[in-house]
TIMI-552896 format. One record per atom (N, C-alpha, C): atom name; x, y, z. Coordinates in steps of 0.05 Angstrom, whole numbers. Layout:
<nodes>
+----+--------+--------+--------+
|  a |      u |      v |      w |
+----+--------+--------+--------+
| CA |      X |      Y |      Z |
...
+----+--------+--------+--------+
</nodes>
This chain:
<nodes>
+----+--------+--------+--------+
|  a |      u |      v |      w |
+----+--------+--------+--------+
|  N |   2151 |   1004 |   3022 |
| CA |   2179 |    999 |   3020 |
|  C |   2185 |    971 |   3030 |
|  N |   2200 |    956 |   3014 |
| CA |   2206 |    929 |   3022 |
|  C |   2231 |    929 |   3040 |
|  N |   2228 |    917 |   3063 |
| CA |   2250 |    915 |   3081 |
|  C |   2264 |    888 |   3077 |
|  N |   2291 |    889 |   3077 |
| CA |   2306 |    865 |   3075 |
|  C |   2327 |    865 |   3097 |
|  N |   2331 |    842 |   3109 |
| CA |   2351 |    840 |   3130 |
|  C |   2372 |    820 |   3121 |
|  N |   2396 |    826 |   3128 |
| CA |   2418 |    808 |   3122 |
|  C |   2419 |    787 |   3144 |
|  N |   2419 |    762 |   3135 |
| CA |   2420 |    740 |   3154 |
|  C |   2447 |    726 |   3150 |
|  N |   2463 |    724 |   3171 |
| CA |   2488 |    710 |   3169 |
|  C |   2484 |    681 |   3178 |
|  N |   2492 |    663 |   3161 |
| CA |   2489 |    634 |   3167 |
|  C |   2516 |    623 |   3178 |
|  N |   2515 |    599 |   3187 |
| CA |   2540 |    586 |   3196 |
|  C |   2561 |    585 |   3174 |
|  N |   2553 |    584 |   3149 |
| CA |   2571 |    584 |   3127 |
|  C |   2587 |    611 |   3126 |
|  N |   2574 |    633 |   3131 |
| CA |   2587 |    659 |   3131 |
|  C |   2608 |    660 |   3153 |
|  N |   2601 |    650 |   3177 |
| CA |   2620 |    651 |   3199 |
|  C |   2643 |    632 |   3194 |
|  N |   2638 |    609 |   3182 |
| CA |   2660 |    591 |   3176 |
|  C |   2679 |    604 |   3156 |
|  N |   2668 |    618 |   3136 |
| CA |   2684 |    632 |   3116 |
|  C |   2701 |    654 |   3129 |
|  N |   2689 |    669 |   3147 |
| CA |   2703 |    690 |   3161 |
|  C |   2726 |    679 |   3178 |
|  N |   2720 |    657 |   3192 |
| CA |   2741 |    644 |   3209 |
|  C |   2763 |    634 |   3191 |
|  N |   2756 |    623 |   3167 |
| CA |   2776 |    613 |   3149 |
|  C |   2794 |    635 |   3139 |
|  N |   2783 |    658 |   3132 |
| CA |   2799 |    680 |   3122 |
|  C |   2818 |    690 |   3144 |
|  N |   2808 |    692 |   3169 |
| CA |   2825 |    701 |   3191 |
|  C |   2847 |    681 |   3196 |
|  N |   2841 |    655 |   3195 |
| CA |   2862 |    634 |   3200 |
|  C |   2883 |    635 |   3178 |
|  N |   2874 |    638 |   3153 |
| CA |   2893 |    638 |   3130 |
|  C |   2911 |    663 |   3132 |
|  N |   2899 |    686 |   3139 |
| CA |   2916 |    710 |   3143 |
|  C |   2936 |    706 |   3166 |
|  N |   2927 |    693 |   3187 |
| CA |   2946 |    688 |   3210 |
|  C |   2968 |    670 |   3202 |
|  N |   2962 |    649 |   3186 |
| CA |   2982 |    631 |   3176 |
|  C |   3002 |    646 |   3158 |
|  N |   2992 |    664 |   3142 |
| CA |   3010 |    680 |   3125 |
|  C |   3028 |    698 |   3141 |
|  N |   3017 |    710 |   3162 |
| CA |   3033 |    727 |   3179 |
|  C |   3055 |    711 |   3193 |
|  N |   3049 |    686 |   3200 |
| CA |   3069 |    668 |   3212 |
|  C |   3089 |    657 |   3191 |
|  N |   3085 |    665 |   3166 |
| CA |   3102 |    656 |   3144 |
|  C |   3103 |    626 |   3141 |
|  N |   3080 |    613 |   3144 |
| CA |   3077 |    584 |   3140 |
|  C |   3063 |    579 |   3113 |
|  N |   3063 |    554 |   3104 |
| CA |   3049 |    547 |   3080 |
|  C |   3019 |    547 |   3084 |
|  N |   3005 |    558 |   3065 |
| CA |   2976 |    560 |   3067 |
|  C |   2959 |    539 |   3052 |
|  N |   2970 |    524 |   3033 |
| CA |   2953 |    506 |   3018 |
|  C |   2937 |    486 |   3035 |
|  N |   2950 |    474 |   3055 |
| CA |   2935 |    454 |   3071 |
|  C |   2912 |    468 |   3086 |
|  N |   2917 |    492 |   3096 |
| CA |   2896 |    507 |   3111 |
|  C |   2873 |    514 |   3092 |
|  N |   2880 |    523 |   3067 |
| CA |   2859 |    529 |   3048 |
|  C |   2843 |    505 |   3040 |
|  N |   2856 |    483 |   3036 |
| CA |   2841 |    458 |   3029 |
|  C |   2823 |    449 |   3053 |
|  N |   2833 |    452 |   3077 |
| CA |   2817 |    444 |   3100 |
|  C |   2792 |    462 |   3102 |
|  N |   2796 |    488 |   3098 |
| CA |   2772 |    505 |   3100 |
|  C |   2754 |    502 |   3077 |
|  N |   2764 |    496 |   3053 |
| CA |   2746 |    489 |   3031 |
|  C |   2729 |    465 |   3038 |
|  N |   2741 |    445 |   3050 |
| CA |   2727 |    421 |   3058 |
|  C |   2705 |    429 |   3078 |
|  N |   2713 |    445 |   3098 |
| CA |   2693 |    453 |   3119 |
|  C |   2670 |    469 |   3107 |
|  N |   2676 |    487 |   3088 |
| CA |   2655 |    502 |   3075 |
|  C |   2636 |    484 |   3059 |
|  N |   2648 |    465 |   3045 |
| CA |   2631 |    445 |   3031 |
|  C |   2615 |    428 |   3049 |
|  N |   2627 |    421 |   3072 |
| CA |   2613 |    404 |   3092 |
|  C |   2589 |    419 |   3103 |
|  N |   2593 |    444 |   3110 |
| CA |   2571 |    460 |   3121 |
|  C |   2550 |    468 |   3100 |
|  N |   2560 |    476 |   3077 |
| CA |   2542 |    485 |   3056 |
|  C |   2525 |    463 |   3043 |
|  N |   2538 |    440 |   3038 |
| CA |   2524 |    418 |   3025 |
|  C |   2515 |    397 |   3045 |
|  N |   2522 |    401 |   3070 |
| CA |   2513 |    383 |   3092 |
|  C |   2520 |    354 |   3089 |
|  N |   2543 |    349 |   3078 |
| CA |   2553 |    321 |   3076 |
|  C |   2583 |    320 |   3072 |
|  N |   2595 |    298 |   3079 |
| CA |   2624 |    295 |   3076 |
|  C |   2631 |    294 |   3046 |
|  N |   2614 |    281 |   3030 |
| CA |   2619 |    280 |   3002 |
|  C |   2617 |    308 |   2990 |
|  N |   2599 |    325 |   3001 |
| CA |   2597 |    353 |   2992 |
|  C |   2623 |    368 |   2997 |
|  N |   2636 |    362 |   3019 |
| CA |   2662 |    375 |   3025 |
|  C |   2683 |    366 |   3006 |
|  N |   2683 |    340 |   3000 |
| CA |   2703 |    329 |   2981 |
|  C |   2698 |    341 |   2953 |
|  N |   2673 |    342 |   2945 |
| CA |   2666 |    353 |   2918 |
|  C |   2674 |    383 |   2917 |
|  N |   2671 |    397 |   2939 |
| CA |   2678 |    426 |   2939 |
|  C |   2708 |    429 |   2935 |
|  N |   2724 |    412 |   2948 |
| CA |   2754 |    414 |   2945 |
|  C |   2762 |    408 |   2916 |
|  N |   2751 |    386 |   2905 |
| CA |   2758 |    379 |   2877 |
|  C |   2748 |    400 |   2857 |
|  N |   2724 |    411 |   2862 |
| CA |   2714 |    432 |   2844 |
|  C |   2731 |    456 |   2845 |
|  N |   2741 |    464 |   2869 |
| CA |   2758 |    487 |   2872 |
|  C |   2785 |    483 |   2857 |
|  N |   2796 |    459 |   2859 |
| CA |   2821 |    453 |   2846 |
|  C |   2818 |    455 |   2816 |
|  N |   2796 |    443 |   2805 |
| CA |   2791 |    445 |   2777 |
|  C |   2786 |    473 |   2767 |
|  N |   2772 |    489 |   2782 |
| CA |   2766 |    517 |   2775 |
|  C |   2793 |    533 |   2775 |
|  N |   2809 |    529 |   2796 |
| CA |   2834 |    543 |   2797 |
|  C |   2852 |    535 |   2774 |
|  N |   2853 |    510 |   2767 |
| CA |   2869 |    501 |   2745 |
|  C |   2860 |    513 |   2719 |
|  N |   2834 |    514 |   2715 |
| CA |   2823 |    525 |   2690 |
|  C |   2829 |    555 |   2688 |
|  N |   2828 |    569 |   2710 |
| CA |   2832 |    598 |   2710 |
|  C |   2862 |    606 |   2708 |
|  N |   2880 |    590 |   2720 |
| CA |   2908 |    598 |   2722 |
|  C |   2926 |    583 |   2702 |
|  N |   2915 |    565 |   2686 |
| CA |   2931 |    550 |   2668 |
|  C |   2946 |    568 |   2648 |
|  N |   2933 |    589 |   2638 |
| CA |   2946 |    607 |   2620 |
|  C |   2969 |    621 |   2633 |
|  N |   2966 |    629 |   2658 |
| CA |   2988 |    642 |   2672 |
|  C |   3012 |    623 |   2676 |
|  N |   3006 |    599 |   2684 |
| CA |   3027 |    579 |   2687 |
|  C |   3041 |    573 |   2661 |
|  N |   3026 |    570 |   2640 |
| CA |   3038 |    565 |   2614 |
|  C |   3056 |    588 |   2605 |
|  N |   3046 |    612 |   2609 |
| CA |   3062 |    636 |   2602 |
|  C |   3088 |    637 |   2617 |
|  N |   3087 |    632 |   2643 |
| CA |   3111 |    632 |   2659 |
|  C |   3131 |    611 |   2650 |
|  N |   3120 |    587 |   2644 |
| CA |   3137 |    565 |   2634 |
|  C |   3150 |    572 |   2608 |
|  N |   3135 |    584 |   2589 |
| CA |   3146 |    591 |   2563 |
|  C |   3167 |    613 |   2565 |
|  N |   3162 |    633 |   2581 |
| CA |   3181 |    655 |   2585 |
|  C |   3207 |    644 |   2598 |
|  N |   3204 |    627 |   2618 |
| CA |   3227 |    615 |   2631 |
|  C |   3244 |    598 |   2611 |
|  N |   3230 |    582 |   2595 |
| CA |   3245 |    565 |   2576 |
|  C |   3258 |    582 |   2554 |
|  N |   3244 |    603 |   2545 |
| CA |   3256 |    621 |   2526 |
|  C |   3281 |    635 |   2537 |
|  N |   3279 |    644 |   2562 |
| CA |   3302 |    657 |   2575 |
|  C |   3326 |    638 |   2577 |
|  N |   3320 |    613 |   2583 |
| CA |   3342 |    593 |   2585 |
|  C |   3354 |    588 |   2557 |
|  N |   3338 |    587 |   2537 |
| CA |   3348 |    584 |   2509 |
|  C |   3365 |    608 |   2501 |
|  N |   3356 |    632 |   2508 |
| CA |   3372 |    655 |   2501 |
|  C |   3399 |    655 |   2516 |
|  N |   3399 |    646 |   2541 |
| CA |   3423 |    645 |   2556 |
|  C |   3442 |    624 |   2545 |
|  N |   3431 |    600 |   2537 |
| CA |   3448 |    579 |   2526 |
|  C |   3461 |    588 |   2500 |
|  N |   3447 |    604 |   2484 |
| CA |   3457 |    613 |   2459 |
|  C |   3476 |    638 |   2461 |
|  N |   3474 |    650 |   2485 |
| CA |   3490 |    675 |   2489 |
|  C |   3476 |    700 |   2478 |
|  N |   3451 |    696 |   2470 |
| CA |   3436 |    719 |   2458 |
|  C |   3429 |    739 |   2479 |
|  N |   3425 |    731 |   2504 |
| CA |   3418 |    750 |   2525 |
|  C |   3440 |    771 |   2528 |
|  N |   3465 |    762 |   2527 |
| CA |   3487 |    780 |   2529 |
|  C |   3488 |    799 |   2505 |
|  N |   3484 |    789 |   2481 |
| CA |   3484 |    805 |   2457 |
|  C |   3462 |    826 |   2456 |
|  N |   3439 |    819 |   2468 |
| CA |   3417 |    838 |   2468 |
|  C |   3422 |    860 |   2488 |
|  N |   3437 |    855 |   2509 |
| CA |   3441 |    875 |   2529 |
|  C |   3466 |    893 |   2524 |
|  N |   3484 |    885 |   2506 |
| CA |   3508 |    900 |   2501 |
|  C |   3502 |    929 |   2492 |
|  N |   3482 |    934 |   2474 |
| CA |   3477 |    962 |   2466 |
|  C |   3467 |    978 |   2489 |
|  N |   3452 |    967 |   2508 |
| CA |   3441 |    982 |   2530 |
|  C |   3460 |    985 |   2553 |
|  N |   3482 |    970 |   2553 |
| CA |   3501 |    971 |   2576 |
|  C |   3514 |    998 |   2578 |
|  N |   3517 |   1012 |   2556 |
| CA |   3529 |   1038 |   2557 |
|  C |   3511 |   1059 |   2570 |
|  N |   3485 |   1055 |   2568 |
| CA |   3466 |   1074 |   2580 |
|  C |   3461 |   1067 |   2609 |
|  N |   3460 |   1042 |   2615 |
| CA |   3453 |   1033 |   2642 |
|  C |   3477 |   1033 |   2661 |
|  N |   3483 |   1056 |   2673 |
| CA |   3506 |   1059 |   2690 |
|  C |   3501 |   1053 |   2719 |
|  N |   3478 |   1062 |   2729 |
| CA |   3471 |   1058 |   2757 |
|  C |   3446 |   1041 |   2759 |
|  N |   3441 |   1028 |   2782 |
| CA |   3417 |   1012 |   2786 |
|  C |   3391 |   1029 |   2783 |
|  N |   3391 |   1053 |   2793 |
| CA |   3366 |   1069 |   2791 |
|  C |   3361 |   1077 |   2762 |
|  N |   3382 |   1084 |   2747 |
| CA |   3379 |   1091 |   2719 |
|  C |   3370 |   1067 |   2703 |
|  N |   3381 |   1044 |   2709 |
| CA |   3373 |   1019 |   2696 |
|  C |   3343 |   1013 |   2701 |
|  N |   3334 |   1017 |   2726 |
| CA |   3306 |   1012 |   2733 |
|  C |   3288 |   1030 |   2717 |
|  N |   3294 |   1056 |   2714 |
| CA |   3278 |   1074 |   2699 |
|  C |   3278 |   1067 |   2669 |
|  N |   3301 |   1060 |   2658 |
| CA |   3303 |   1053 |   2630 |
|  C |   3287 |   1028 |   2624 |
|  N |   3289 |   1008 |   2641 |
| CA |   3274 |    983 |   2636 |
|  C |   3244 |    988 |   2639 |
|  N |   3237 |   1005 |   2659 |
| CA |   3208 |   1011 |   2663 |
|  C |   3197 |   1026 |   2639 |
|  N |   3212 |   1045 |   2628 |
| CA |   3202 |   1060 |   2605 |
|  C |   3201 |   1042 |   2580 |
|  N |   3220 |   1024 |   2577 |
| CA |   3220 |   1006 |   2555 |
|  C |   3196 |    987 |   2556 |
|  N |   3191 |    976 |   2580 |
| CA |   3168 |    959 |   2583 |
|  C |   3142 |    974 |   2578 |
|  N |   3140 |    999 |   2587 |
| CA |   3117 |   1015 |   2582 |
|  C |   3112 |   1019 |   2552 |
|  N |   3133 |   1025 |   2537 |
| CA |   3130 |   1029 |   2509 |
|  C |   3121 |   1003 |   2495 |
|  N |   3133 |    980 |   2503 |
| CA |   3125 |    954 |   2492 |
|  C |   3097 |    948 |   2498 |
|  N |   3088 |    954 |   2523 |
| CA |   3061 |    948 |   2531 |
|  C |   3041 |    964 |   2515 |
|  N |   3048 |    989 |   2508 |
| CA |   3030 |   1005 |   2491 |
|  C |   3027 |    993 |   2464 |
|  N |   3049 |    983 |   2453 |
| CA |   3048 |    971 |   2427 |
|  C |   3032 |    945 |   2428 |
|  N |   3037 |    928 |   2448 |
| CA |   3023 |    903 |   2450 |
|  C |   2994 |    907 |   2456 |
|  N |   2987 |    928 |   2472 |
| CA |   2959 |    934 |   2478 |
|  C |   2944 |    941 |   2452 |
|  N |   2957 |    955 |   2434 |
| CA |   2944 |    962 |   2409 |
|  C |   2939 |    936 |   2393 |
|  N |   2958 |    918 |   2393 |
| CA |   2954 |    893 |   2379 |
|  C |   2931 |    877 |   2390 |
|  N |   2929 |    877 |   2417 |
| CA |   2907 |    862 |   2429 |
|  C |   2880 |    875 |   2422 |
|  N |   2879 |    901 |   2421 |
| CA |   2854 |    915 |   2413 |
|  C |   2847 |    910 |   2384 |
|  N |   2867 |    909 |   2367 |
| CA |   2862 |    905 |   2338 |
|  C |   2859 |    876 |   2330 |
|  N |   2867 |    857 |   2347 |
| CA |   2866 |    829 |   2340 |
|  C |   2838 |    820 |   2331 |
|  N |   2817 |    827 |   2346 |
| CA |   2790 |    817 |   2337 |
|  C |   2782 |    828 |   2310 |
|  N |   2793 |    851 |   2302 |
| CA |   2786 |    862 |   2276 |
|  C |   2806 |    856 |   2254 |
|  N |   2827 |    840 |   2261 |
| CA |   2848 |    834 |   2242 |
|  C |   2838 |    820 |   2218 |
|  N |   2820 |    801 |   2221 |
| CA |   2810 |    786 |   2198 |
|  C |   2793 |    805 |   2180 |
|  N |   2780 |    824 |   2191 |
| CA |   2765 |    843 |   2174 |
|  C |   2785 |    861 |   2159 |
|  N |   2806 |    869 |   2171 |
| CA |   2826 |    885 |   2158 |
|  C |   2839 |    870 |   2135 |
|  N |   2844 |    844 |   2139 |
| CA |   2856 |    827 |   2119 |
|  C |   2837 |    823 |   2095 |
|  N |   2811 |    821 |   2101 |
| CA |   2791 |    818 |   2079 |
|  C |   2790 |    843 |   2062 |
|  N |   2793 |    866 |   2074 |
| CA |   2792 |    891 |   2060 |
|  C |   2816 |    894 |   2042 |
|  N |   2839 |    886 |   2052 |
| CA |   2864 |    888 |   2037 |
|  C |   2864 |    867 |   2015 |
+----+--------+--------+--------+
</nodes>
């Protein structure tokens, strides 16, 4: 039987300290980006054993985060701009007039909106599942 032991390096301890410090900063309701960047630099410094390694780690993390979250940011921006356009046109009011008769109390409104979003998500989920096969369906038709 092969025995393996877990060895904790200084990098592990620095990461643990970073997580604890970031959580403490959150509990104090302060901004965390500067603390996160500082600990990214420290992790790069320890892991790559150079100041340039720390700088590279910070920039790599920023690029990775940008690549991963760009879709989310774009979606939020588009939804926000669409909402503003609907408000400028007065369409938001017109869309809510039919539902205003049903939505009498805040709790009832919450349940109606939740059910509506659930039904829309079921429909959109089906579209997402069928999208890869859409070109095949079109070829058959």
